[in-house]
C-alpha positions in Angstrom: 11.5 -24.5 -8.2 8.9 -25.6 -10.3 5.7 -24.4 -8.8 4.2 -21.1 -7.2 4.2 -23.2 -3.9 7.9 -23.8 -4.1 8.4 -19.9 -4.7 6.4 -19.2 -1.7 8.2 -21.7 0.5 11.6 -20.2 -0.5 10.5 -16.8 0.2 9.1 -18.0 3.7 12.3 -19.7 4.5 14.1 -16.3 4.3 11.5 -14.7 6.8 13.6 -15.8 9.6 16.2 -13.2 8.7 13.7 -10.4 9.4 14.1 -6.8 8.3 17.7 -5.6 7.7 17.7 -2.0 6.4 20.3 -1.3 3.7 20.8 -1.4 0.0 24.1 -3.3 -0.3 22.8 -6.9 -0.8 20.1 -5.6 -3.2 22.6 -3.7 -5.2 24.8 -6.9 -5.4 21.9 -8.9 -6.5 21.1 -6.6 -9.2 24.7 -6.7 -10.4 24.6 -10.5 -10.5 21.3 -10.2 -12.5 23.0 -7.6 -14.8 19.9 -5.2 -14.2 20.2 -1.6 -14.6 17.3 -0.5 -12.2 17.0 2.9 -14.4 16.7 1.1 -17.5 12.8 1.4 -17.3 11.2 4.5 -16.6 10.3 4.3 -12.8 7.7 6.1 -10.5 8.7 5.6 -6.9 6.1 5.8 -4.0 6.7 6.2 -0.3 4.6 7.2 2.5 2.8 5.8 5.8 -0.6 5.4 4.2 -2.0 5.9 0.9 0.9 4.3 -1.3 -1.3 1.4 -2.7 -4.3 3.5 -3.5 -2.0 6.0 -5.2 -0.4 3.3 -7.4 -3.8 1.8 -8.2 -5.3 5.3 -9.5 -1.8 5.9 -11.4 -1.7 2.4 -12.9 -5.2 2.7 -14.4 -4.5 6.2 -15.9 -1.2 4.8 -17.5 -3.4 1.8 -18.9 -5.9 4.3 -20.2 -3.3 6.3 -22.0 -2.5 2.9 -23.8 0.9 2.3 -21.9 2.1 -1.0 -20.5 2.5 -0.2 -16.8 4.1 -2.6 -14.2 3.5 -2.4 -10.3 5.3 -3.7 -7.4 3.2 -3.4 -4.2 2.8 -5.0 -0.8 1.2 -6.6 0.9 -1.3 -8.7 -0.9 -4.8 -9.1 -0.2 -6.4 -11.9 -2.4 -3.2 -13.6 -3.9 0.7 -13.5 -3.5 1.1 -12.7 -7.3 -0.6 -9.4 -7.2 2.4 -7.9 -5.5 3.9 -8.1 -9.0 1.5 -7.1 -12.0 1.4 -5.8 -15.4 -1.6 -3.5 -16.2 -3.2 -5.0 -13.1 -2.7 -8.6 -14.1 -0.6 -10.7 -11.5 2.4 -12.4 -12.7 2.0 -15.7 -14.2 3.2 -19.0 -12.3 5.9 -19.9 -15.2 7.1 -16.2 -14.9 7.4 -16.3 -11.2 9.3 -19.5 -11.0 11.5 -18.4 -13.8 12.3 -15.1 -11.9 12.7 -17.0 -8.7 15.3 -19.5 -10.3 17.2 -16.5 -11.4 17.0 -14.6 -8.3 18.0 -17.5 -6.1 21.1 -18.2 -8.1 22.1 -14.5 -8.2 21.7 -14.7 -4.2 24.2 -17.7 -4.2 26.9 -15.5 -5.7 26.6 -12.6 -3.2 29.4 -12.1 -0.8 28.4 -13.7 2.4 30.0 -10.7 4.2 26.9 -8.7 3.1 24.8 -10.7 5.3 21.8 -13.1 4.3 19.3 -11.8 1.7 15.8 -11.1 3.4 12.5 -12.1 2.2 11.5 -8.7 0.9 14.8 -8.1 -0.9 14.4 -11.5 -2.7 10.8 -10.6 -3.6 12.0 -7.2 -4.8 14.5 -9.0 -6.8 11.7 -11.1 -8.5 10.0 -7.8 -9.5 13.3 -6.3 -10.8 13.9 -9.5 -13.0 10.4 -10.0 -14.3 10.0 -6.2 -15.4 13.6 -6.5 -17.1 12.4 -9.3 -19.1 9.1 -7.9 -20.3 10.1 -4.2 -20.5 6.8 -2.4 -19.8 6.7 1.5 -20.5 6.6 2.3 -16.8 7.0 0.5 -13.5 5.5 1.9 -10.3 7.4 0.7 -7.3 5.8 1.0 -3.9 8.3 1.2 -0.9 8.1 -1.6 1.5 9.3 0.0 4.6 10.6 3.7 4.9 12.5 4.6 1.8 16.0 5.7 2.5 17.2 2.0 3.2 14.2 0.1 1.5 15.3 -2.6 -1.0 13.4 -0.6 -3.6 15.5 2.5 -3.3 18.2 1.7 -5.9 17.2 4.1 -8.6 19.4 7.1 -9.6 16.9 8.8 -11.9 13.3 7.9 -11.1 10.8 9.9 -13.3 8.9 10.9 -10.3 9.0 10.4 -6.6 5.7 10.6 -4.7 5.3 11.2 -0.9 1.6 10.3 0.0 1.7 10.8 3.8 3.6 10.9 6.9 2.4 9.2 10.1 3.2 7.3 13.1 4.0 3.6 12.0 7.0 1.2 12.3 8.6 3.6 14.8 11.0 0.9 16.2 12.9 0.9 12.8 12.1 4.5 11.2 12.1 6.6 14.4 9.8 7.9 17.1 9.2 11.5 15.7 7.4 12.5 12.6 10.7 14.4 11.5 12.7 11.4 11.9 10.0 9.0 9.9 9.6 11.8 7.3 13.5 11.8 6.6 13.4 8.1 6.0 10.4 8.6 3.5 12.2 11.5 1.9 15.1 9.3 1.2 13.5 8.1 -2.2 14.1 11.9 -3.7 17.3 11.8 -5.7 19.0 14.7 -7.6 16.8 16.3 -9.8 13.6 14.1 -9.2 10.2 15.5 -9.9 8.6 15.3 -6.6 5.0 15.0 -5.8 3.7 15.3 -2.2 0.3 14.7 -0.5 -1.1 16.2 2.5 1.5 16.6 4.9 1.6 17.9 8.4 2.5 21.6 8.6 5.8 20.9 10.7 7.1 18.8 7.7 6.6 21.1 4.7 9.6 23.2 5.3 11.8 20.1 5.8 10.4 18.5 2.6 10.9 21.9 0.6 14.7 22.2 2.1 15.2 18.5 1.3 14.3 18.9 -2.3 15.9 22.2 -2.8 19.3 20.7 -1.5 18.7 18.0 -4.6 17.3 20.6 -7.1 14.3 18.3 -7.0 11.0 20.2 -8.2 8.1 19.8 -5.8 4.5 19.9 -6.3 1.9 19.6 -3.6 -1.0 17.5 -5.0 -3.7 19.0 -2.7 -3.3 22.1 -4.8 -5.2 20.2 -7.7 -8.2 19.6 -5.6 -11.0 21.9 -6.5 -13.8 20.5 -4.5 -15.1 16.9 -3.5 -18.3 15.4 -2.0 -18.7 12.4 0.1 -22.0 10.2 0.2 -22.7 6.7 1.5 -23.1 5.8 -2.5 -19.6 7.0 -3.3 -17.0 9.8 -3.5 -16.9 12.6 -6.1 -14.1 15.0 -6.9 -13.3 17.6 -9.2 -9.5 18.4 -10.0 -7.9 21.4 -11.7 -8.8 20.7 -15.4 -10.5 17.5 -14.6 -14.5 17.6 -14.6 -16.2 16.2 -11.5 -15.6 12.4 -11.4 -16.8 9.6 -9.3 -13.6 7.8 -7.7 -13.1 4.2 -8.1 -12.2 4.4 -4.3 -14.0 6.0 -1.6 -13.4 8.3 1.2 -11.8 11.8 1.6 -8.3 10.2 1.9 -8.8 8.7 -1.7 -9.4 12.4 -2.9 -6.0 13.0 -1.9 -4.3 9.9 -3.1 -6.1 10.3 -6.5 -4.5 14.0 -6.6 -1.3 12.5 -6.0 -1.8 10.6 -9.2 -3.3 13.4 -11.2 -0.3 15.7 -10.7 2.1 12.8 -11.7 0.1 11.8 -14.6 0.2 15.5 -15.8 3.8 15.6 -15.3 4.3 12.5 -17.6 2.1 14.1 -20.3 -0.9 11.8 -20.1 -4.2 13.0 -21.3 -7.1 14.4 -19.4 -9.3 11.6 -20.9 -6.8 8.8 -19.5 -6.6 10.5 -16.3 -10.3 10.8 -15.8 -10.8 7.2 -16.8 -8.1 6.1 -14.3 -9.9 8.1 -11.5 -13.2 6.1 -12.3 -11.6 2.6 -12.8 -9.1 2.4 -10.1 -9.6 -0.7 -7.8 -7.8 -1.5 -4.7 -8.8 -4.5 -2.7 -9.2 -3.9 1.3 -9.6 -0.3 0.8 -13.1 0.4 1.8 -13.9 -2.6 -0.1 -17.7 -3.5 -0.1 -18.0 -7.3 -0.3 -21.5 -7.4 0.4 -24.5 -5.0 0.1 -27.3 -7.2 2.1 -26.0 -6.7 4.6 -23.5 -4.1 4.1 -20.1 -5.6 4.8 -17.0 -3.3 4.3 -13.1 -4.3 4.6 -10.7 -1.6 5.2 -7.0 -2.3 5.8 -6.6 0.7 8.1 -3.7 -0.4 10.5 -2.4 2.8 12.3 -3.9 5.9 13.8 -3.7 7.9 10.5 -5.4 5.3 8.7 -8.2 4.8 11.2 -8.8 8.5 11.1 -9.5 8.4 7.4 -11.8 5.2 8.0 -13.9 7.1 10.9 -14.4 10.2 8.5 -15.8 8.0 5.8 -17.9 5.9 8.3 -19.7 9.1 9.3 -21.5 8.8 6.1 -22.9 5.6 6.9 -26.9 5.7 7.4 -27.1 2.4 9.3 -25.6 1.7 12.7 -21.9 0.3 12.4 -20.5 -2.7 14.0 -16.8 -3.2 14.0 -14.6 -6.5 14.0 -10.8 -5.6 14.7 -7.4 -7.2 15.0 -4.8 -4.8 15.7 -1.2 -6.2 15.7 0.8 -6.1 18.9 3.3 -3.4 17.3 0.3 -0.9 16.6 -1.2 1.7 18.8 -4.4 -0.3 19.8 -5.6 2.1 22.3 -5.4 5.4 20.1 -7.2 3.3 17.2 -9.9 2.0 19.4 -10.5 5.4 20.9 -11.0 6.9 17.4 -13.4 4.0 16.3 -15.4 4.5 19.5 -16.5 7.8 18.0 -18.3 5.9 15.3 -19.8 3.2 17.4 -19.8 1.3 20.8 -20.2 -1.9 19.0 -16.7 -2.9 18.7 -15.3 -6.5 18.7 -11.7 -7.8 18.6 -10.4 -11.1 17.5 -7.1 -12.8 16.6 -5.8 -14.5 13.6 -2.9 -16.7 12.5 -0.2 -14.1 12.3 3.2 -13.9 14.2 2.4 -10.3 15.4 -1.3 -10.9 16.2 -2.9 -10.3 19.6 -3.8 -13.7 21.3 -7.4 -14.0 22.5 -6.1 -14.3 26.1 -4.2 -11.0 25.6 -7.2 -9.3 24.4 -9.4 -10.6 27.2 -6.7 -9.2 29.8 -7.1 -6.1 28.1 -10.8 -6.0 28.7 -11.7 -6.4 24.9 -15.2 -7.5 23.7 -13.8 -10.8 22.2 -15.2 -12.8 19.6 -14.3 -15.2 16.6 -14.5 -14.4 13.0 -17.0 -17.2 12.7 -19.0 -16.0 15.5 -19.2 -12.5 14.0 -20.4 -13.7 10.6 -23.0 -15.9 12.3 -24.9 -12.8 13.8 -25.2 -10.6 10.8 -28.4 -8.3 10.7 -29.8 -6.7 7.5 -30.1 -3.3 9.2 -26.5 -2.7 10.1 -23.2 -2.0 8.4 -20.5 -4.2 9.2 -16.7 -3.1 9.1 -13.7 -5.4 9.4 -10.3 -3.5 10.0 -7.2 -3.2 12.0 -4.8 -4.8 9.7 -4.2 -5.6 6.0 -3.2 -9.1 6.9 -6.2 -9.5 8.9 -8.6 -8.5 6.2 -6.8 -10.6 3.7 -7.8 -13.6 5.9 -11.4 -12.4 6.5 -11.8 -11.8 2.8 -10.8 -15.6 1.9 -13.1 -16.8 4.9 -16.2 -14.9 3.6 -15.4 -16.2 0.0 -15.1 -19.8 1.1 -18.4 -19.6 3.3 -20.7 -17.1 1.6 -20.0 -17.3 -2.1 -19.9 -21.0 -2.8 
């Protein structure tokens, strides 16, 4: 492998092996690479929604504290390399290729009886190798799927575990009930781990307290740090315990809670109030209520399940102009529930498809009675006196973002 394209082609070739929950292959890979996952202080983040935003707030707080902060997140919105970053800067091509060569060689030596390494396991291996080489002060790992059997869950002593939220997503793998899904997320909690939990459903609070109690893991509820907040079309402001009112870098009431996760974690790590406040202000996360145009107002939001749509709808109620929506909801998502919520904001909802294995086709959408359009047609009919929102899938908004940049920002 010589280029990033070579690395991406190699990773794509592993997609055929799908999702195979389990840690044996990951542990074997790290053994071959001679990497101790606990050698660098690690913050592990799981949850249905809010993981990436929590990571973004926490990263900026750490950078403001003067620390080197590595992050591993998914999926990407702008470029593949943003999955592995140092201080918000994506991994360089040379470092990506070097890591891929090392991981590919390690995979060749893994016992075939363990099964073929998956794309996400290989990607996780790239992150571990890169951070092992550069040795940042902290690495924040975002869980890919679930938690208990996720390829990132190889730590024995993370410095903190954050559970952002629990909702209905990936039920085919994680389970049908909230309790089943929650147990998968709770799986990142280890013996003695400091735990920060976001706003969970009432029926999950006792199970989490019991899970932590069994492991002597201290538990803090992040919402207890929230004093007050206010939402406006122009932004979101929040006051936390000991932190004066600050305009958040990310918008919406759900971001108030995501930021609270980071506030509690940063405090536990002893970071200064000044760094925490600066991190609250400067957090950026592409595709999360991201305003890509102001005239007309165009917003990209990666809400991709009912709970995510709930948060989006709450924020859209603050919009002063009529809203028009463009959605592409994947086949394995609860389309009817998501559309029902969105219809509370506007009747102007259009649906489309894009080049992705799980995307609904235009024919499928027409059979379901959808108001069908294409991305090109949607952007050809923009009016200055409306707000346009693109949502339904992180993968979809990534594609739309690239389309918009290529057509309107040349």
